[in-house]
N, C-alpha and C positions, 0 to 999 in steps of 0.2 A: 363264540360266531363259526364253531364246527372248524378253529381252523390250528394244527397245533402251534404253540408258542415256545419260542426260543428263547433264551436267556440273551440279553445284550451282552457283546463279549469286548474286552481293550484288546488294541493292539499297537504298538508301537505310539500310545499317545493318546491314539485316534480313536471311539468308539465306534463301533460297527454293529448291525444286524449281521446273525451268525447264517451260513446259508441253510436253506428249508423255511426261513419266514416266508410267510406269501404277503405281492401287498395288492392290494385292492385298487382296481384303476378303473372310476365311473366318473360320468357328467352328474354336476351339480347346478341347481337351477340357484339361486339369491334365496328361494323359499326356504329351502333347503337346511344352505348354511343358515339364516335365521334361525330354524328351529334348533340346528343342532348348537347354537351360540344361546338361546334362551334357556335350553335343556340343562347347558354347564352354568348358567348362572343362576339355574334354581337347585342346583347339587348346594352351592355356596351357601346362596340365601337371597332373596331380594334386597336386602338389605343393605348399610353402605357397607363397599368395602375399601371406602379411603378415607382417612378424616386426616384434612387439611389444617397444619400447627402454624398457619400464619397470624399473626396476632400480634398483643402485646406477650411477651416474654420478662422473665424475672432475668438480672443481670447484674455481674460483679466483674470490675478490672483486679484484674491477680498480677501487678506489675510487679511485685518483690518473687512473682511464682512460687507461692506459700499454699496456692488452693490446695494443692495435691494432698502434700503433706498433712496440712491441717484437716483435712479432710470436709469441703467445701461442701461435694454433693452429699452432708447427710444432712444441712442446715438449708433452708428456704433463703433464696437470693432476695433483698428488699428494694435495688434497682429494676427501672421497666426501659423497656426497649423495645423498639417493632421488630419484627423479623417475618419474611425475609425484609434485608434491608441492612446495613454497613452501622457504626461508626460512626462514619462521616456525616451518612445520611441525616443520624439522630441532633450531631452537634456536640460528640462526646469524643473529648483527647483532649490533648494539649491546644490550648487556642495559639493560632499565629499571632505573632509580635511585631511581624516585618513592614518596614514599609514601603513603599513604590519609589524606589532608588535602584541604579543603574551599579549595582553590586552584585556578586557573586550568584550570592543564593536565591535572590530575586530572579534574575533573569535564566538560569538554570532549564525554569522548566513554569509551570504553574505549578500555584503554590495551595496545600491543604490549609481550609479553616480551621479543621481540626485535625491532629494525627496520634495515632497510638501504636507502638509495636509491644507485641507481647498476649500473653494468655486475658483469654476472656473466658469469664462465663454465662451460660444462657443456661433458661431452666424453666419448663412449664408442664404444670399441672392435664394429666389428660383421662380421658374415661373412657377405658376400651370397652364394648358392647359383649353380651355373654353370646352370640353367633359368632363372636372372633375365639372360642375356646377352640383350642387344636389347631388352628391357624398358623401359616405360615405369615410371618407379618416385617414387616421389612421397612427398615427408616430411611429414606431419603432425603439426602442434602445436595441440592443441584449445583451449590459450586463455593468451596471455601478456599482461603489461602492462607494455612498450609496444612495444618493437623488439625484433625480435630479427636478428640475421645468423647465417649459417652457413658454414663451411668443410668441407669433405671433404678429408682428409688437411690439405695446406697450400694447399690453392685455396677462391678463395673462391667462392660458390655465389650472394649477394645476400642480401638483406635485407625485413622484410617489417612492417609496422605496422598495428596494429589492436587497439581494445579490446573488442571483439564480435564478433568471428569466429575461424573458425581459422588459424594460417599454417600454406601452402603450399609446399612447392619442391620444385620438378623438380629431380631429381638424374639423369636417365636419361643423361645425357653422364658424368657422374662414377663414377657407381659402375656397375665392373665384380666379374664374379666375382672373391671372393678377398674377405681382409681391410681392411677401412676405416678411418680416425679419424674418425669425425664430433664437430664442435668448432662449437658453439653460444655465442654471445652474448646476452643476454638485458638489456638496457636498462630500467629502469623508473622515467626519470626522466622528466620532462612534455616534452612534443614539438611540443603544440600548446597555442593560449593556447582551450581549452572550457570552461571553468566561472571561477564568482568563488569565490576560497581555496579554493579545490580540492575543491569540493562534490557536485560533477556523481556519479553514485554509479557512473560506471564509470572513477572515478578518484581516491579518496578513502580517508582515514584519518575518514571518518567514521563509515561504517557497513563493507562491504569494505574491506581494507588494500591498501594501496600495495604489494601483494606482489612478489617475484622469483622465478620458478618456471617451471615449464608446469602445467596441469591439464589434465584430460581425457585426451584419447587424444594419444598419443605412438607414431609407427610408422611402418614406411614397405610402401608398398605396391608392386605389381606386376601391372603388367598388359599386355597386346600393346598392340605401339607405336599401332596404330589401337583408338581406345576412344571412350564416351559418355560425357565428363566432366561431364554434367550432365544433368537434366532440368525443366523450367518445366510447369508446369501450366493453366492459365485456364483454371476452370469457367465453361461459361455454361448455366445451369440451365433459361433460357426456351425454347434450343434445344435442350436434351439431350446437349449435347456438350460436347468439351472443345477449346482448343487446346492442342496441344502441343509445347514446343521445345526437340528436341535438340542439344544441343552436342557438335557430336565431333571428336573430336583424331584427326590424323592426325600422327603425328613423325615418317613415316618420311620419303625425302628426295623421292619420286616420286610422280604420281597413282594412287590406287589403287581398286578396285571392289571394292562389297560390297552386301550386302542388309541395311536396315535396319528392324527390325522392333517394333513396339510393340505392348503389349497391358493392358489392364487386368483388375482383380475385386475384389473386395468383402474386404475384410482380415477374415482369419478363414475367409473364404469358400471351397470347393474346387474352384469353377465360374471359368472365363475369359469374360470378354465377348470380343467381336470381337477379332479382330488385324487389322492394319494393316501392310503392308509395300513398302517399296520397295526400287529396286536405285538405286544413288547409286555416284556417281564423283565421289572426296573428293581436292583440290588439299592439297599439304602447307598443314599450320598448322590452325586452329580454324575450324571451319564449322555453322555453327547451319539443320536441318532443322527445319520445321514440319507437323506436321498437325492435320485436324480431325479426332478421336476422337468418333464414336458412344458414348454412354454406354448404350445401349434404350430402352427403354417402362418400367423400373421401377427408374426412380432412387432411393437413399435418400439421401436430403437429411442434411447434418452440422447438430446445433444441440445446443444445451444439453442436453436432454432426447434428441434421439436423435444421438448424435455416431457416426454412421457412417463410418467413412475408406475409402476405395480404395488400389490399390497401382497404380502405374504402371511397368510392366517396360519398357523398352526393349535391344534388343540392336543389335550389327552382326556380322556375319562375312563374311569375304572369305577369298581364297587364302592363307593361312596368320596367321589373325587372327582373333580372336574375344572379345566381351565384352558383358556385363550391366549395367546401371544401373539401380537401381527406386527411386521416393521415394511417399509418404505422400500423400492428396491427398483431401480432403471436397468434396464437390459443397454448395457453399452459396452464397448472395446476400443481399449487405450493401445495404441501399439506405437514403437519407434523406429519402425521398420525403413532401411534407408538413412538412417540421422536425422530422419522427418516424424513427424507426430502425424499420427491418423486417428480419427476418432470414426469407429463402426466403417473404415476401409479407407475414409475420405481427409483429404489431407486437414490441417489444423494449425493455427494459429493463434497464439495466448497473447491479449490483450491485455496486460495487467497492470495492478498497480497493489502497491502494501497495504498492508491493513494492521496497525501495531498495534491494537488494544488504546483506538481514539478514543475516549466516548468523554468529555471537558464537566457535563452535566454529573453524571453521578460517580465517574473514576474508574469503574467499572463499565463489562459490556453488554448488552443489554440479552436477558434469558427470553426474551420473546420473541414471536415472530414480527409482531409491528416495529421493533426498533430497528431490524437486520432490513426489511422491507427498506426503509430509506437508503441506506446503503446499497442495496443491489440496486433499488431501481435509479437512482444516481449515479452509478457505476454504467448501469446500460446507456441509459441515457447520455453519456460522454462517449459510447462508445466501446466498451470496456465488457471480456467477456472473463471475466480472469482473475482473482485475487489471491495476494499471499498470507501468508498470516504467520509474519515475521516471530520467530521464538517464542509461537504460543501457538494454543489449538482452542478456538471458538466454542461455542454452546452447540447443541441439538439443534435449536432454533435456526442459527443461520446455515447449516447445510440443509435444513428443510428450505429456507426460502430459495437458496442459490438452486437444489435440486427442481422446485418450481420455476424457476425461470432461467435454469438452462447457464448458470456458472458453473466453470472449473475449477478449486480451490488445490490451494496447496498449503493443510496444516504443517505444523511442526512441531517436534519435542520443546517442550520449554527448556533450550539450554540454548546460550550463546558463551562459549569458553574457547581460553585458550589453554587450557592444563587438560584435556578429555584423558582419561585414565588416571589421574595420580591419584584420585578419589574414589576406590571401588564402591562404596555405597552409594555415590552420585549414581555410576553407570547403573548399578541394580535397581534405582529408583526411576533412568530413564527409559530401562527393560521394560520395568512395571507400567510404566505411563503409556509405552507402547501398547502393551497390552489391553490399557483400556481405550485408548483411541480405537483399536480396532472393534472391540464391544461394544463401544458407545454408537460410532460413527460409521463403523466399515459397512456398512450396508447404503450408505448414502453416495449414488454416482456422482455426486458434485465435489466427492471427495476421488480427486482423480489422480492426483501429484503428492509426494510424501518425502521431502527432505528434513534429513535428519536435525538441523539445528541451523543457526546464523554464522558464518566467518568462522569456523569451527576449527581451532588448532589444538595438537598433543597425539596421543597413539592413532593413527589413520589404523591401526591394524584391529583393534576395538572396535573402532564407528564401521570397518568393515564386515565385521563380525554380525555386528547390532543390524547391517542392511542386511546381508545375507539370511538371519534369520526371520527378518517380515519378508524378505521378496519370495522365501520358502513356504512361510506359512501362509501367504496374502496376497496372492498374483491378480488384485481387481485394482492395482494402484501402479503407479511409475515411478521407481526413487532415486532420490542423488544421495551422496551423502553428507552435503555440506552446501548452504547457499556462498560460493563461494569460499576462500580463503588465504590469508596473507602470509599461509606457512611456507618457507621453500622448500622446492620440491613438488608442492604441489600449488592447485589454484588455477593453472595454466592449460591445465587438460583432464580431462575426465579421470575418476576414480575408476581401477579397472572392473566393479561392477555398477557404479552406474547405468539408469536409466535414461536419464537424461543428466542436463551439467549447467549449471548456471556460473557465470561470471561474468566479469568486466573487462577482462583480455585476455587472448589467446597464447601460447610459445609464438604465434606469427603475426600477433598483432592486436591492435584495441577493437571492442569490440561495441563502447558505448562514445558520445561525444566528447564529456567531460576531459576525456585524455587527448583531443583533436582540436575541437574548438575554438582553443585559443593559440593552437601554434600554427594550424594550416588554414591558409585562404580559404575562406567561403565560397565552396561550390555544392552545386546540387546535383552531380551526377555520381557521388561515392555512396560505396557501396561495402562492408563487411566482408565481403563472400571469402579473400585469398585470407582472412583470418580463422575463417572459418574452417577451411580446404583441409578433407582427412579425418576431419571429428569422425569419431566410431558412432556417438549417438548423438540425438539432438540438443543443443544451444537454447538457452533462453538468455538474453542479459539482464543482468544482475543491478538493480537501483540505478537506473538510468535517469538522467535529469540532476537533481537536488540543487536545484537553480532558486535560489533566496529571493521571495517577495518581502518586500519592505511592512510593516507591520499596519493591519486595517486597524487603525484607533476608534472604528465606531464600531467594532468588534467587540467594546469591552462589557458593553451592556447584555451581551449575552452570556454573558458566564454566572447564572443566575443561581445554578447548582454547588457542589462541596468543595470548588477549587477558584481561589481568587486568581485575578490576572494581573498580577503585581508586575507581572514582565513589560504588559501592554504598558500597564499606566504608569511603568517607570519612564518609557519609552516617551507619553506622552509630557509627562513633567519636565524631562529633561529637555524635550524639544519648544517647548514654552519659555523657559528657562532662559535660551536662546537664543528666541525671537524667530525658529524654526517650524511653528507649527502650524501654520497657513500652509505650510509645503506638504504636510504628512499626506492627505489624499490624490497629490498628484506625485508625490513619490510611490503609492501604493499605485496608481493608474501606470505607471511609466515602467516601474520594476516588473510588475503585472503580464505587462502585453511585450515585454521583455522576455522574460521567462516562457510566454509560451510561444515564441516567436523558433525560441532553443529547442524547446519540448517538443515540438513542431517537426524541425528537422532530426533529431533524435529519433522518434518515432516514424518515420519515412525511411529514414537510412535503414533502420530495422526491415520493416516491413518488405523492401523493395530488396533486400541482400537473400539471394539464393544460398537456400541451406540453412537459413536461421527459422528457428521455430517458435519466438516469441520474446516479449519483450514483460521487465518488471519493474513499472516507475516508482523513484522515492521521488516526487509522490504527486498523485492526482491533487490530495488534498493537504493538509496544517500537519505538520509535528509537533506539538509544543512542549516535547522537552528536548534534553541534550542540548542545550543552551539557546533553544527557542526559533528551532527549525524549520520558517515558514515557507518552506519549497513548493506550496501548494498551488493552485489557481482557485481551488476551493481552499474554505477555511477549515478548522478541525471539528465543525457541523456540518461539512459534506454540502455545504454551500456554497454557492457562486459571488466567488469578491467581486464580480463586475468587472473583470480584464477580456473576457472572451466568453463566446455565447457557446453552450455545448451543440449548436447546430455547425457555427463554425468549426468547434473545435472535432467535429466527428468528419468533416472534411479530410481527417488524413487518421482519423482512427473509427476504422468501422469495417466491416467485412469486406467491403470493396472501394480500394481506393486509387483515384488515377493519378499518376506521378508524370510530370516535366523533367527531364535530366539533360539542365544543362552546366556548363563549366565555371561560371562565375555570376557574380550578383550584378555588377558594373561593366557597361558597354561603351565606347563611344561610337558616336552618329554615323563614324565610315565606315564599320562591322555589321554584319549580318548575325542576326541574332536564330539560333538556332537550337531545337530542342529534340529530343529521343524520346516520344510519348511509349507511355506504359501503363500496366493496368495490373495490379495485384488483386485476385477473386480469390477472397478463404471465406464466400457465403457457400450455400448449398445447392445453390444450382450452377450448370457453366450457363457462360455469358452468351448468347445469342451475337452471332457477326451483325455488323451494323456500321454506324456513324459512332465517330471520337470527333466534339467539335473544341476547337479551340480559337482564344480570344485573346489578343494583344492590345489593351487600350492604356492611354497616358488616362492619368487623374488631374493632370493639368492643361489637357488641349484636347483638340479633338483627333489626334493621331488613335487606329484602328486599323489594325492588321488581324485576319480569322481565315478560320481556314475548315477543311470536313478531312478527316482521314479513316480510310474505309477499313476495318477491323475486322477479323476472321471470330468464330467461336473462340472465347477463352475459357481453358479447362479452369475447375475448382485446384486451386490449391498452385495457380499460375505466377508469377511473375514474365508480362511477357510485353516486350520491347513490339510496337506495335506501327513505327513507321518515326520518320523525322520531320519537323515542319518548322521554317524557315521565314524574316521577316526581316527589311531593308530598315536600317534605322534612321536614312541621310534625310528624312523629311524632317527628324525633329535636330532644330538648332537651337536649344536654349536649352538648360539642362533641365530633366522630367524626370517623373516616376514613374513606371510603369506598370502595369497589373495582369498578369498572365492568368487567364482561367481557360483550363482545362473540362470538359463535359462527357459522362459515359452513363446513357441512360439517368438513372436517378443520383447517379453521383459526380460530386465534382470537386475541382480542388485548386487551388490558386496561389501565385509567386509572385513576389515584388519584385521587380527589375529596375535599375537606376540606368539613363546614358546622357550623357556627357558631350559639348561638343569638341570635337577632335583639335580644333584649332581656336585659341581662343587670345583676345584682342586687351591684355590687359595690361590698362595706364594704369601708371602711381598717380601722375599728378602731382596735388602736393603735399602727399603723403610718403614719409619715410619706411620703410620695411627692413626692419633690421633683424641680426640676429646680437650686435654687440653693444653691452651695457652702456660703456661710456658713449659711444655715439648714441643710442637711443636717451640718458640721460642730458644730452648737450642739446638735443633736437626738443627737447621737454623741457629744456629752461629757455629754448627759444620761440617759446610759443606755438610748435606745430602737431602736427597730429603724427603719430607714431604706429605702426602697428610690431610690437616686439615681442620677436620669435626667436628665443636664444634656444639653444641647442640644447635638448628634453633632457641628455645626458647628464648635462652642469647643473640640472633641478632636481634639487634635495628634497623633492616630495614624494609619494608615493609611486608606488610602479603601477605603469599605466596597462589596462588590462582591457580585453573586451568584456571576460565573461563575467558575469556578476561572482557575489562569495558564495562559495560551495560550502552545501548544506548550513551552519551557520558561524557568524564571528565567534562567537562564544566558544562555541565546541573547539574548532578550529583558527584559532586566534592568527596566527602565522601565515596571514595571506592578506594581498593590499587592503582586502575588504569594501570595497566600492562595490553598486551595485546597478553599474548603466548611469544611462545618461536623460538630461531634462532640460528640455528647451521649449521655447515658442514659437513651433516651427513659422509663425506670420512674422517676425523680428525680420527685420531689413537688411541685418545680419546674414540671413539665409535664404536672400532675395534671387540667388543664385544658386542655391545650393538648397533642392528640395529635402527636408526631413520631414519624418515626425515627431511627435513631442518626445522620443523614447528611440533607446539604441535602435537601430537595425541592421541589417550586416554590411551597409557600406560604410559604416562608422570603422570597421577592421582592421583596416590599416592604421587612420589617425589614431586610433585607442593604444593601437600597440607601441606607435613609435609617440610615445609622448608620458607626460609623466603628468599627476594630478598634486596641484598646490592648496592649501589649506588658506582663505583670504578671511579666516576669523578673526583674524588681527587686523585686517585691512578696513572698517567700516565704508571706506568710501568705496571700496570697490563694488561694483553693482555687475554680477555675473550673468553671461548671454549663455552660456553650456555649463550647465550644472552635474558634475559628476555627483550621483547621491552616494552620500557617505554609509554606512550599514547604520544598525538602531542603536547598536552599543558604543556608541564613537559619538555622533552626529555633529560629527565637524561641517560645516559649510566649503564646499569643495566645487573648485572649478578648475576648467582648461581654456574657456574664453573669456575674459572679464576686462570690463573699460572701465576707466576713470580718469578724475582731469587728476594732472601735477602739475603745480603750479599753476603756468596760463598755457599750459600744454596738455593734448589731449588722449589720451592711451588706450589702444586696445594690447592688449596681453596674449598670445596665446601659446602653448604649451607644447600644441604639438606637431610634429616634424614638418614643416611646410616649402625645407630644401634642397633636403637630401634627394636623389634620384627622380627629380620628376620626371621627368620623361617615360617613368617606369610607374607610374603613383598618380593612376588621373583625377582622385578621388583627392588629392592634397594639392594637387594644381587646381580642382575647381573652387575647391575649400578656401584656399588664398585669392583665388580670381574674385567670389563672394565676399569674403572680408575687406581687400582692397576695395571694393567698389562703396560698401557699407561706408569705411572709414574717409575714404571722400566724396560723400555723398551728403545730402543736404539732416540727412538721418542721424546723423554720429554726433549726440549731443549728450556725451559724461554728464552724470548727476555728481556726484560722488566726490571728493576730494582725498586723496592718497599723497605722502610724502613718497619723495625718490628714496631713501630709505627704507621704507615699508616695501617697495618695490625690488630694494637689493637685497632685501632678507629674505624672499621666496626664492632668490639663487642662492644665497649662505646658510640658511638652515639647515642642519643635518634633519636625516628622514625620523629618526627618534624624536625631534618636537613634535612631531603627529602621531600621537598613542593613538598604540593597536588595542588598547580595549581588552589584554588579557586578562580573562580574569577567572579561565578555566580551572587550574590548575593551582 
């Protein structure tokens, strides 16, 4: 082109064009680009440039690991299996022989129908066309666990190991035109010490299974021997340009000259932006060429509301070669100024959940966009904008869908270990995996956050060195050393070089409700602001929630793939044997609705805490491993369990959330209800000033109070207090449940409030209320009605808890293990104590001041208030039950209805309601129990109720 060509030189590990190399900047229209692409294609040939290797492959299991020494690559393999796919897909491996019983192996996780760990050999003949002679030929294996080795005919090519990126092989020197035999040995045995008990989700049977095979792309690709092998794009929003680094490979044996050209266009647009080209001289090998590419004055930025994407093209042309490479990217800038996240200068709050490689039909992640569209569409439907990939990195399809939908992702290295640094080959492997993550996924704008791994422990200096190296090389992401850690001296304050910090507790206090909801009286004006104060970087709360929900036994029929739900089936069989199966649907509904109530308060506290920058739920959907941790409002298939709708959930999980801050759940009718209204605005627009409406209504009467608060405009990123509302409650003369709803434009949110009479006229009538066993026994012998309410400290049942099982009763067996309450709200015992069928905040004090008894051995006991037991025990538990004892009638209550009653309005109200029931005409217990059976409830030891500890 009449321009002097300078050689590409290398400086400190980065290739650059030496001074004197000229750049041509000119406008290209789409036709010009198309002409360039067509000319490149013609130089390679108009024939096929890719050979799809999917289909039937020969295979052989190598369980004794003799294939290499016996040279299996020299002979054709007799078995047949389809690739891409896994042995589990094909039903190959050791068949499962376990039966559905509540035993350790069955309830730890879903069960593989077929299992195999070890080397497997795969083989296929391929015909290389004549026009591939002299081409660069690459073999791609989309995803593999863990190691692959390749032979062409009987010649070894090499090996690869990765859990998070494709395995690539350069076959240019061994594939000539004609027929060849490709042999691949895949070994899914553990190669490095990356996890505790194989729980890192890149290599685990807890969620994903340790499959053997190839998933995703499986092909051969041909290009000219001088080609663009990779493009990395580093957006600079402030300067309206990008740094573009092109990796160019010259596989010839001599120096070549060519023209390297780059251009970009808005994805889906017809016009290209400017084009830059350079004449380059390329020595044999791989070289980096860098451009500063102007994006023009009308940049379309990427974020969750406007996920604009660009395509960057790079082409190389010269004498006898031409090639083109493309990548998508987004113009976005994520910062952490003032210890808060900003996206393109606007405040960002992450509403996230975990994705732990949970795909129960296949046992592996989807490698196509369709599979990920369901995940992200559902997450968006439930108000989320963020996913954390706990100790693994998803495939490219996940990033592509997240790019298009505007999700902020946090992938991680495949590591969850307590001994970082004790095995240096593992450290080297993790560094290599980080390199692969940058190369494969670094351009995706959704790849916004990067955490090294989960709850890491060990040598933090090594973690620091990895983090600093990544931050120096790739500033497109914000980085964190670990997603929390339990290691002493760490975990409660950021590491020195963290860009953000994920934790459950700081050195100043808790930032998630699991540490508070069972120890503090319910209140709805609490924030985590004091726990966050002074943090130097943004904080994201770690794995909030983990409230267990009873198994949905109707879910069993969904498991039509490679995993058997023996855990669910075992629960079903156990409940059937105990005569409890008819309660299963009610258990699901009650525990699910209770979990939703707790998740709501978790999320609201996070959103309204000034300075907090996001939360990561564990989890919106179920986690089927680690002892069957069914903590989701959605099941493992990302489908609704039916306990709350996505519309209800978005009231508190959305860019804009109205709040009412008030100090307690229960009021007396001589009090005034007051609340401070507030709005959290993390949308992309300032909310204009206007009216905020509120309404406090009864679910039981015509009580209604309402009003309007005049609000100023609400800035983006603001948690703005907008005024105080109040309502007198003296018109309410009977215990009632109220609902407060606050509406701001198209956004609404609501809360439950209970109101009780301050004065109660409780008449005992012919009922004996007693805490004394002897007195109760005597009255029952006399045929009287007895409300027996012994001191709960003398009842050796289970500890009274408000919150349900944490995570899993199998994984964490040393907990009370109850899952909330179940009752019939229309039962006469609750005529003066309004309640839902499930636990809600008004039960807090009563649950905490109680013990829970098993009535398994008292068939005549009819439970009025059921304490739902966990699925691993399935005892019939109760806090309130009735029965006949001889000629007497007994109502037994384990909740404290005697102590400090002037300060415990809920206990006073329940006592009033129960006494009215016992003395009324509806009290007719149908079952019979002996006084000895009642005595046994007080004298038995807690160990008599088996806690089902089967994890260790």
